[in-house]
Steps between C-alpha positions, in 0.01 A plus 500: 500500500636842401463830686500851359471833683342783303359847553164550332358845425132503411337789313189665640274296273615175666523604866171331590545191278592160658823467301702315768217251550490441123873421498449213743189370329598532135874431517528263797760712681513572871486872573651645817457875543812637670398866505235728358397860455149547368298814434204583277742605225783247514598165650856381551565144621821320585413136438672163506378254238567128543434225249637336189725744311279491190190581710675798661612633162149454354353687798746788460432517128125513565552787748671694220197452276287654777728809514646406837862617524726214617844566653739228610592508871746210496798556725304664781 
C-alpha cells in the first residue's frame, strides 16, 4: 500500500461538495485529513492518501478535472 501527502485547494464552487468522501468511494483510497482551513470562499486541506499507487494517481488526476489544485507535500 502506498501513501501520498498532498495539499488540496478547493475553489469556492466546490467548498460544500463531498469531494473527500468521493475519493474514498470512487477510488478505493483511504483519506486521512491532517489539517484544514475552510471558509465560505475557499477550502485548503492537507491530506494523506493511502492505497494502491494506481488508485492514488487516478484520484489525484480526477481532482484536477474538478479544478482542485493539488500540491505534493512529500518530505514533510
